[in-house]
Structure formats: structure tokens, C-alpha cells
N, C-alpha and C positions, 0 to 999 in steps of 0.2 A: 085628740087635741090635749095638750098638757094642762096641768093645773094652773090657774091664774095666780100670779105672784105680785107682790107690792113693788112698785118702782121698776126701773129698767135694770138690766143686768150688765155685768162686765165679763170679759173673758180673762181668766187668771193665767199666770205663767204656765201652770200645768194643763191648761186648756179647759178648765172647769167653767161652766156657765154659772155665774155667781150673782145673786141679788143682794147687794149690800143692805138694802132696806127691808129685806125679808130673809135674812140669813138663817141657815139651819146647821146645827152642829156637824152633821155628816158631810156637809159641803166645805168645811174648813180644812184646808190642807197645810200641814206644817211647811212643806217646801214652798208653797205660795207665800206664806208669811215670811220665811227666811229670805227668799229671793227679793220680794218687794221691799222689805225693810232694808236690805243691803243696798238697794238702788236709790233709796230716799235719803236725801241730804238734810241734816238738821239745819235749823235756822233758815229754812226755805232757800238754802244755798248761799246765804249771805255770811259766809265764814271764810277764813283764810285758806282753808284746804277742805277737800271733801271729807266729810265725817257723817257716817250713816246712822240712821235710826237703829239698825241692827247692832252696831258697835256700842252705841249708847245703852241699848237694852242689855247687852252682855255685861257692861260695867255696872248697871243698876243691880243686876242679879248677883254680882260679886260683892257689892257694898252692903246689901241688906243681910240679915241673918239667914241661916240655912232654912228656917221655917218659911220664909217669905221669898226665897230665891226664885221659885217657879213663877210667882207673880211678877217678880222683878224682871225676869226675861220677857214675859208676855204682856207687860203693862201697856205697851204701845202697839200691840198686835193688830188692833182695829185699823191702824194707819196703813196696814198692808192693803186694805180694801177701800179706805176713805181718804187716804193721803195724810200728810203731816201739815195741818193748817196752823200757822202761827197764832199764838194765844191772843194777840190784839185783834186778829180777824175773827177768831172763834167767839170772842166776847160780843161781837155785833151780829152773830149768827145764832140766835137763841135756839133755833130748831135743830142745830147741828148736835149739840151736847147730848140730848136724849137718844139720838140715833147712834152716836158713838158709844154711849153707855150700853145700849141694847145689844150692839154688835159685840162689845167686849164681854157681856154676859154670855152670849152664845159661844164665844171663844173659850171662856172659862168652863162652860159646860162640856165643850168638846174635849178639853184636856184635863177634866176632872179636878179643877181647882175648887177649893172649899167654899169660896164666896164668889158672888157674881161681880165683884169689883175689887180692885187692888187694896190691900190693907194700908193703913196710915204710914207704916214704916216704909213702904215702897214710894208713897207720895213724897215723903220727906227725903228719901234717897234721890228721887228724881230731881228735886229742887237743889240738893247738894251737888248733883252732877251738873245741873245747869250752871251753878256758880263756878264749878271747875272748868266747864266748857267755855264759859264767857272769858275767863282769864286766858285760856290757851288758844282759842279759835277766833276770837273777835278782836278787832282793833280797838283803839281808845274809844270809850263811850262818849257820844255827844251830849248825853244827859244821864241822870241816874236811872238805873233799871228798877229802882225801888228796893225794898228789903229783900235781901237774899241771905241764906245761911252761909256759913264758912265753906269754902271749897273742900273737897275730899282730900285729905292729906295723902301724898304719895301716889296719887292716881296718874297713870301714864295714858294720855290720850294720843293715839298714834295717827288715826285717820286711815284705817285699813281700806284697801281697794274693795269694791263690791264683792269680788270673788272671795277674798279673805274674810270679809265680814259675814258672808253667807256660811262659809265653812266653819268659822268659830261659833256663830249662832247655832248651827245644827249640832256641833260638838257639845256645846253647853247644854242644849236641849237634851241630848242623849245622856249627859251626865246627871241632869236634874230629873229626868223622866225615864229611868232605866227600864220601866215596864213598857215603854214604846209609845 
């Protein structure tokens, strides 16, 4: 009989039996992350066209400096296993944030990132991307979204297909992690 694990498991794209609440670095697969993020639509699907978390992550990796580009690409990697929950919903699920942080730390360990959480530059770039995405992908706002930074100048948000988003995400990973 196998070892007892915390929580229930999911089957990933590559066929791995994965426990999101008891993740281990050796169970994290890049292809699972790239595939799942390419299939997840930002804004819970409430945008003018399909725009994946994978495309968003590639953009964040390109906006931050070279030293933080790896974290930029992987900052939302936990969503491959936990989904992309809109911030207003996350705020009323206080137990979710620690699980997401824990999984992100396991992902950081798996890919040899220096810290268990994204640096502040990645968090700021993520917000700047949100401001850009709001302008391009959302209709007129019914009310203020609150404070937001300026959009990223010159950023082209395309809305890649899931296949293209996965391909570009994997290519960006190969560029940033040449050691594999």
C-alpha cells in the first residue's frame, strides 16, 4: 500500500497522480505547467477574447529584468494545479493563499529558483500587465478597479491559441533555463 498523502489527487496532462496539497518537487512537470496554463483563460474567461495565463506569464518574464525573468515566467505556475481564481474570490478564501504559496515554493524548489516566492519586481510587473490587459481585453469598466500602475508601454497582447501559448511558454522556458 502506498504512502498516505494529504488531500485528494488530480491526474495531470502527462498522466501524473498529483496531490496539490502535498506536492513534491519531483512530481512537478514542466509540460503539465505549460499545458495547463495555456488552457487557462485570464479573468476567469470574462475578457473579449481568449488570453491564457501562459501568454501572461511569458509577458511578465519579458517585462522584468533578466535576473527575475525565471520567476516572471513561473510566478503563476501554481495555477496549473490549483486553477486561476479571481482575486475578489481569493480574498474570501483565506485558507487558499497559504496552499498556493506552499505549492509555489515547491515549484521554485523544483526549478532551482533562489527564493520560495516571486521577487517584488515580478509582483510589480504582474500589476503592470494587469493594467495593460484591462485596457486591451476588457470592455468599459462599470466602476473603478482601484489603483493600478501605468500599462506597460508598447506591449502587444495577442491572445495566442492554447497551442501557441504552450509552444511559446516552453520556448521561453528553454531560453531562461538552458540547463534544462
